[in-house]
N, C-alpha and C positions, 0 to 999 in steps of 0.2 A: 778034483775040475782043475785046470792047466788054460789059462787065459793068457795072451801077449798082445801087445798093442802093435795093432794094422796099421792106424793111420790116425791123424790128426786132423781135422777140417776147422780154415778160419771162414768167417765169414767175411766179405767185404765188399767196401760201396763200390770202387773200381777195379777192375779185372786187369786191364791192360795195365794199371800203376802197379801193381801184384806181380802179373806177370816181369814188370822190370827191376822190380823188386829183390825177386826168388831170383828169375832165370836171369838176368844180365848181372846184376849185382852182386850177389852172391853168389853165382854159377852154377846152382843146383840145374839136373836136365831133366825137360819136361818130359814124363814120364806117360801122359795123359791128354786129351781134351776133350768136353763132353758138352756141348752148348758152353752154359752159365759156370761147370765143375771144371778143375783144374789139376792136375796131380804133380809132384815131382820128389823124383830120386832122393833121399837123403843117405840113406844107407839103411840102417837095416829097420828104419818107420818112413811110411809116406806120408807125405805134405801134400793136403787138398785143400785147395779154397773154390768157395761156389759162391756167386752173391749171393746176400740178401734175401731177395728178391725169390732167385732160385733157391734157398736153403727153402723160403718158406711153402713155397711148392712140392718138393719132395718131401719135404718135413710134417705140414701142419704146426710146424713150431713157431711160438711169437717172435722171432726175432729181429730186432730194433731197423729202423731202416737208417739210424745215424750211428756213426762212430760211437761209442763208448771208451771214455776215460779212466771208469776206473780198471785197477787190473785184478785179477786175481789168480794168472798163470802169467808164466814166458814161457819163451821159446828157447832152447840152448843150442849152439851148434859150436860144434870142437875143431880147433885147427891150430895148428903151429906158428902162425901167422896173425895174430892178433894185430898187434898195432897195423901190419899190413894192410889189413883188412878193414877195418874198422878208418884209416884213411882213404883207404880208395869209398867207402861208403859218405864219408866225407864232402868229399871233392864231389859229389856225386848230389850232396843237399841234402842227406840224409841227415835225422835228428840226431848227433849223438847225446844220451843222456848223461854219461858215466865214461869216463876217461879209459883206456885199461892200466888195471892197476893192479899190485901182487896181495893177494888173499893171505890170510895166515897162516893156512894150509899149504899156501904154494901154490894155488891155482891164480894163472893171469883174467882180469875179469874184466869186463866190457859192455854198456847198454848203448844198444841202438833203439829207433822205432821206426814202426816198419809204416806204411803208407796210410795202414788204418790205425796206429796207436798203440799197435800190439808189443810189449816190451821185448825186442833179441836180446839176449846175451850172446857175444861172443869170446869165447875164452877157450883158456891150453885144456891137452887133458888133464884127469884127474889122475896125480902119484906116475 
């Protein structure tokens, strides 16, 4: 059996803030919008969002109403221009959690926070 990653869905509080962050600031193309559900083309994987209420209606899962601060994952976006992307986000008021720095394995990495508190890694390609 072979599986492949088709998409990631984030449950969000404010769809308009989310659209601004991922569409305007990060520059991803909106692939589709269906009520409270949106999709962005990020390359090989689709990044999707739905409101918390919309997610509960579709899945019947106990998705919480508020943003949660405990993090168990991050989204990583690769670019050759880590500093430039981070500076654009900073100017827009996005919280920068870690300034760009070189890791021991040679990759440049920075962290920011999206409107719902998800950790977003902005990094250079590996090797």
